[in-house]
N, C-alpha and C positions, 0 to 999 in steps of 0.2 A: 399492460406493456411494462416489461421490466426495464428499469433504468438504473445505472450506476454512474454517479457524477462525482468525479474527483475535483478537488480544489486544494489550494495552499502551496502550490509550486511557485518557483521564482528563482531569482538570482541571489546567491548568498556567498559570503567569503569563506574560505577554508577555515575550519574550526567553528563555524556558525551552526545554527539550528533552524529547522523548519518542522512544521507539523502539517502533514497531509491529512485530508479528510475525504471520505468516500460515502456519499449519501445514497442509500438504496431505496427504491420504490417499486411497487408492483410485485413484490414477493414477500413471503413470510420470512423475514430477515433472520430470526433466531433459529431457523432450520438449516441455514447455510453456513458452511465453512468459508471464511473470508481470507483472502490472501492479497498481498502486494507483490507485484512483479515490477521489473524495470528492464528497459531496453536502451542501450547506448548505441550511438551511430556505428553501423558496421558490425554490430554484435547481435547475438541471439538474445531473445527475451529470457530473463532469469528470475527465479523465485527469490524473493527477498525475505518475506515473513508470512506466517500463517497463524490464524487463531481459530480454534475449533468453535463449533456452534454450542456445545453443551457445557463442557467443563471450563472453557476459556483457555485451554492449554495452548501454548505458543511454541513455534519453531522458527529459527532464524538461519539464514545463510551465514556461513563462517565469516564472510567478509564484513558483516554488519553487527555481529554479536557484540554486546556491550555498548553499542552506540545507538542502535535503533530499538524502538519499542512499539509493538503493535497492540492495540486495544480496541474494544468495541463497546458501543452503547446500544443495547437491544431496544431501548425505549425510543431512541432517536433514529434507529435504523442506520447507524453510521459506524464505520470502522475508521480508525486513525492509525497513522504511522508517525511517531515522534522520532525525528532524526537529529541526533546530536553529533558533535565533533565531525562535521561533514568534511569530506575530502574531494579533490577534483575528480577522482575516479568514481564518485557517486553520481556524477552528471549523467542524466538519462531521462527518458520519459517514464514516469511511474504510472502503473495501471493497477486498479483493483479488480479482483475477480471473486465472484460468488459461485460456490460449487456445492452441489448436493447430488449424490448418486452419480448419474451420468449427465447431469445438466449443469452447464456453466454459463455464466454471463460475465462480460467484460465492460469496463468503463472505457471512456475515450482517451484517457491519459492526461497527465499534467507534467509539464516540463520542470525539471530541477536542474539548475546549472550552478556548479560550485567553482568559483573563479575569483581571483583577486583583482 
């Protein structure tokens, strides 16, 4: 059974930092492209960042470039999202996704709230 479990969310002040983790089990982790998405209240889920399975190449939404960094540890079966210089508009539930060919898995999400 595939499981993706996010952690690391919470309440942080504007300008602060958080590191999200997504631990995967039940799949061959290094075969999967890993992504972070987020969904704010009343808005559609949006792609935040992606890291490839092979080269480790990354892509980011324009709104987070220069502030967020995605990485993965294929030995720990974990993908991370380092979030710096957080803004109130970053408030959302953050989800990780594993994708390979036509197969995808989602985690349950972790809440990030940026407020003073």
